[in-house]
N, C-alpha and C positions, 0 to 999 in steps of 0.2 A: 506492497499501500503505500502512496506516494500526499502527502497533509504539503498540500501545495498555500503557500498565504493570500489570508489575501487584506486590504487596505481597511484602517482603524475602524471595527461599529459595524464589520456583518465577514460572518463565519470563513474558514475556510474551507478549499471544497480541498477531498477524497479521492485520488485515480488507482482503482484500481489493476494492478499488469499480469500477467500469465508471469508463474514462474519462468516462461525462457523471454520473454519480453527482453529484447533492444537496447533500451530503454535504457541505461543500470541505475536503478533505485534499493541496492542491495537483499538483504538475503530474503530466502521468502519467507513470509512471518504469518502466516495467518492458512489453512487449514481452506479447503474449497467451502466446508457450510460457511464454514465467518464469512472468506469472499463473496457468498453469498448475498449473505448477513447485509456484509458492512453498504454494498451496494444496492441497497431493499431504502437505505440508508437517506435523508435529505442532506444535497453534497455532496453525494460519493455519483462518481461515471464511472466507467469500464474504457483503460483502454484502448487507445480507435487503431494504433500501429499493432497492438499483439491481440491474438488469443482474445482474450479477458473478452473480450463484447461476442464474444460466440459461448459464454459458460451459461447453464442453462439458471432462465429465473422461472419463480416458482407465480 
């Protein structure tokens, strides 16, 4: 998960990446279930550069 900062007074965004994403964000820190839960939260989005956009959504 990548945390993107936001201007003062607003909430930041979270980008969920697939573990093989080419964008360097560090070690994988979420299980699949945790990633799906994170994607369901407001302010979260799937990375459009990797396979995270193909994670199954309920």
